[in-house]
N, C-alpha and C positions, 0 to 999 in steps of 0.2 A: 327246836323252839327258841332257844336263846339266840341262835344265829339269825333266825328270821326277825326276831325283835330288834336285834342290833342293826340289821339291814334296814328295817322300817324307820328306826330312829335316825340313822345316817341319811336316808333319803329325805326325811322330813326336814332335817337341818339344812340339807343342800337346797331344798325348795325355799326355805325361809331366807337363806343367804341370797339366792337369786331374786327373791321377791324384794328384799331390801335394796339390792342393786338396781333393779328395773322398775320398782314401784308397783309391781303386779302381785306381790305376795303369794307366790306359788303357782299362779296361773301362767303357764307357758303358752304363748301364742302359737297356734297351729296354722301354718301357711303352706299352701300347695304351690308348686312350681311346675309348669309344663316345660319340659326340657328339650323337646324336639322342634326343629324348624329354624334354629339359630344359624346364621351365616358363619359363625365361628365354631360350629360343631357342638354335639351334645356334651362333650367333655367340658366345654366352657360353662354350660348350665350346671353340671354336677359340681364343678369347682365352686361356683357361687353358693350352691346348696350347702356344701361343707363349711364354707366360710360363715354363713349365717347360723348354721347349727351350733357352731362353737360359741355363739353369743346368747345361748339360752332360748333359742327358737326351735320348735318342733317342725322340721321341714319335711313335707310329703312330696318327694320327687316323682313326677309322672313321666316315665320314659323307660329306657331299657337298661340304664346303668345302676350300679349299686355302690354304696360306700358306707363305712362305719359312721354311726351317728345320724344317718339320714334314712328315713322310711321310704323305700321305693315302691311305687305302685306301677306294676309292669303294664305297658301298652305296646301295641305293634307299630302305631304310626301317630302322626300329629292329630288326625281327625279323632281317633279313639281317645287320645290324650285329652282333648277338649271335652269330649263326652264324659270322661271320668272326672275331670275337674268340676263340671256342672253337678255331677252326682255327689261329689264330696261337699260342695258348697250347699247344695240343696238339703242334704242330710244333717248338716251342721257338724260333720266330722272335722272340717277345717273352718277356721275363722275368716280366712281371706285367701285369695289366689293371685299369683303373678303369672302373666302370660304375654305372648307376643302380638296377639290380635284378638279383638273382641267386639261384637256388634252391639254397642250401646244404643239405647233408644234416644230419640230426639228429646232434649231436655237434660241429658246427662253428658258431661264432658270431664276430662281428666285434669287434675291439678298436679303439675310436675314439681319436682324439688331438686334444686341444683346447688352446687357450691361455686360461688362466684370467684373468678380468678384473681381480682385485685387484692381482696382482703380475706379470702377463704371463708366468706360469710354464706350461710344458707339463705336461699330465697325460693319462694314458691311461685311458680308460673301458672297463672290462671287465665286460660287453660291451654292444653297441648294437643289433645285429640278429642273427637266427638263433637257434638253440636248442642249447645245450651238452648239455642233458639234459631228458628229459620230467619229471624231478623237479626242482623249483625250487631246493631247497637244494643238491642235488648239482651242479646247473648253476652255482650261484654259487661253489662250491668249485673247480670246474674253471675257471671264469672267472678266478679269481685266478692260476692257472698260465698261462692264455692271455695275461693282461695282463703278467705277468713276462716271458714269451717276447717279446712285441712290444717292450717297453721295453728289454730287453737287446739285442735285434737293432738297435735304433735308437741304441745307444751308452750307455745308462744301465746301468752295470756292476752296481750293487747297488740296484735300485729299491725304494723304500719302498712298502708296501702298506697301504691303509686299506679299510674296509668301510663302505658307506653305511648310515645308521641306518634300515633298513627291516625288515619282517618277514623273518626268516631270518638277520639279521646275526649274532646271538649263536651260532646253530648253526654258521654258517660260520666264525666266529672260533674256536670250539672245535675244529673239524676242522682248520683251518689251523695252529693251535698244536700239535695232535697231529702234523701233518706235520713241523713244525719240530723237535719233540722226536724224531721218527724220523730226522732227519738232512737234511731238505730245507731249505736256508737261505732263510728268509723274513724280510725286514727290515720289521717292523711300524712303520707311521707312528704318530705321537703327535698326537692332536687338539690343535688350538690352544686349545680351550676349557679352562677351569680344571680340569675333572674328567679330562681327558686320555683315554687309551685309544686303541685302534686303530679303534673305531667312530666314523666321521666325521659331523660335523654339516654343515648347509648352509654355515656360515662357512668350513669347511675346503675345500669344493668351490670356492668363489669365490676362495680364496687359493691353491689348489693345494697343500694340505698334503702329500698323498701323491703319489708319482709314478704310482701305479696305484690307481684307485678301483674296488672290486669291487661289482657290483650285478647285478640280473637284467636281461635285454636290454630289456624294456619300459620299465623305469625309466631304463636307460642311454640308450635312444632319446630319451626326453623331455629328459634332461639335455643330450645333445649338441646337440639342436635349439636349446635355450634358450641354451647357451653360444656357439653359432655365430651365432645370429640376434638376440641381445638388442640389438645396436646399431642394427638396422634396423627394430625394432618387429615382427619376425617375418616381414617381407615376403620376405626371402631370407637365406640363410646367407652371412655375410661373413668369418667368422674361423675358422681352424683347418685341419684336415687331413681332414675327412670321417669316415665311420663305420668306416673301417679294413678290414683284411684278415680274411677268414674263417680262423680258427685252430681246429685240431682235430687230434688224434693221427692220423697217417697221411695227412692231407689234403695233396695234392701240388701245389696251385696257389696262387699269390698273386693273389687277386681282391679288389680294393678296392671298397667301396661308397660312393657319394655319393648325395645326395638330388636329386630333380628341382628342388628349390628352392636348390641349392648355387650360389652365385655363383662367378665366375671365380677369385677368390683361394682359395676353398676347394677347387675342383676342381684348381687348380694345386698346392695343398698336398697333396691326395691323391696326385697324381703324384709329388711329392717324397717323400712317406711310402713309396710303393711302391719308389722308387729307394733309399731308406734301407734297406729290408728286403732288397733285392737285394744292395747293397754290404755289408750286415752279415751276409750268409750266413744268412738266415732259417731255411732247412731244417736246417742244421747245429745252430743254436741250439735249435730246436724239438725235434729228436731228443734232444739232450743233456738238456734240461729234462724231457721226458716220461720218459726213462730214470731220471733222478734222483728224480722225484716218485713213480714206481712203487717204486723201491728203498726209499723212505721210508715205504711202506705205504699209498699212496692207495687201492688197491683194497680193502684190509682195512677202512680207515676208512669207505669208502662202504658196504660190506656191513654193517658194524656199525651204521651209522646206520639202514639199512633194517630190520635185525633189531630195533632198539629202538623201532620204530613202536608206538604205544600201541594197545591193543585198543579196540574200539568202546565208546562210553560206556555202552550198554545192558548190556554184559557186565561192567562194573566194579561192584565192591561199593559200597554206599552208605556213606559215611563222614560221621559227625556232627562238627561243630565242637566243640572243647574250650570250656570257659568263657571268655568274652571278657575281654580285658584291654587296657590301654593299649598301642598299637602305634606307637612313634615311631622304631624302628629300620628302616632301609630297605635292601633287598637288590636291586641292579640287575642287569642282564645276563641277563635271562630273556626268551624270546620271548613276544610277546603271545598267540600261539596256545597256549602252554604255561602261561600264567599261572594259570589255575584249577587245572590239574593239579598245579602246584607247591604251591599253597595246600593242596590235599587231601593231598599227600605229607607236609606238616608236621603237619596234623591227625592223620594216622595215627600220628605219633610223639609225640602229646600236646602239640604246640606250637600255640597259637592264632596264626593268620595271616590277613591280608587282602590282597587284590590292590589295586593302585593304579597311577597313572601319574605318574611324575616328570618333571622337565624334560628328561631324556635318554632317556625311554622307559619301558616297563613296569617296575614294581617290586613286590616282595612286602614287606609291612610286618609286623613282629613286635615284641614287647617287647624293649627294649634288653638285658635279661638273657639273652634267648634268641638274640641276634643271631649269635654265632659258631657255636653249635650248629646253628642253622637253615642257615647257610651250608654247613656240612659235610654235612648231610643232602641239601640241594639239589645240591651238587657230586657226591656219590656217586650220586645218582639221575640225573645227567646233565642237569639243568635249567640249571645255570650251570657256568662253567669257572673 
């Protein structure tokens, strides 16, 4: 009796100590890991499970291997492993799962988490797999919200947000600034390059300028692979936390994605990332952010963007250019796909303009005397913000 009481007291104090360290006060996150299917062998997955288990996480390893400190759920193959993972998630026996592939529905995509090489700073990549929307720009707008949710859940109270300099960046920027004006707090990052702005360059990615970098999932997938595997020459991923959780409004599971080329440190990082989401009360944070962004007018902004879609070129009137003149004034911030339409919009107003490509992206060039007037026209037409 006395021995049992001493054991109970000892276990209680251990749980309290772990709670103080992690902030969870006794609740150890329960994370499932499917271990079969890795290009680096099942041993790689088990090594990751053991690493995470030493950090106060209850790891349920789904595979064939066993190790002290890890709960093994025996399965014969990868297919059976995924079925078991679904069962554990569905029953609530585990809080989250880490796996190498998963069929997320449209509207759900994953927010990766990396360690940037220049300064060793963490950065969230929104997003890296899955599809937030069938419309690319709408998807990037939603991805910004997904990234904010992941960052806040992991303890970044006011994450800064940057947009990678790719097609769609300016339209995404315009929509996000409308959201901010509508009352949804977005802390825009400032590029480290001399021209500043919240559209990020490659330098900003290496330095981790923003806490959250917004991109489309295909670009995000390439980015996270490179940032995770640059030290190994691409043979396997050695740094970071994996491709992250599937985030989407109403999505009720925490499923983390890793690659078949993810090394043990990255797989262990993904388990820690999952544990951070559990301890940070991910579902509560997500519900709060989705409610806030809707209140700020997200649905109206997305509908307005669709309504503003331009008619087919064949249906548009032919517009002739005004007499040419010297064009040394530059107007940045326009999408490359809208570049020629922007030029035509100025021609219609009697302003001679030419398209071009500056060091930070597409530009429209006009005479210095018409610079401010041209900016107003392009802003009113929705080409720039």
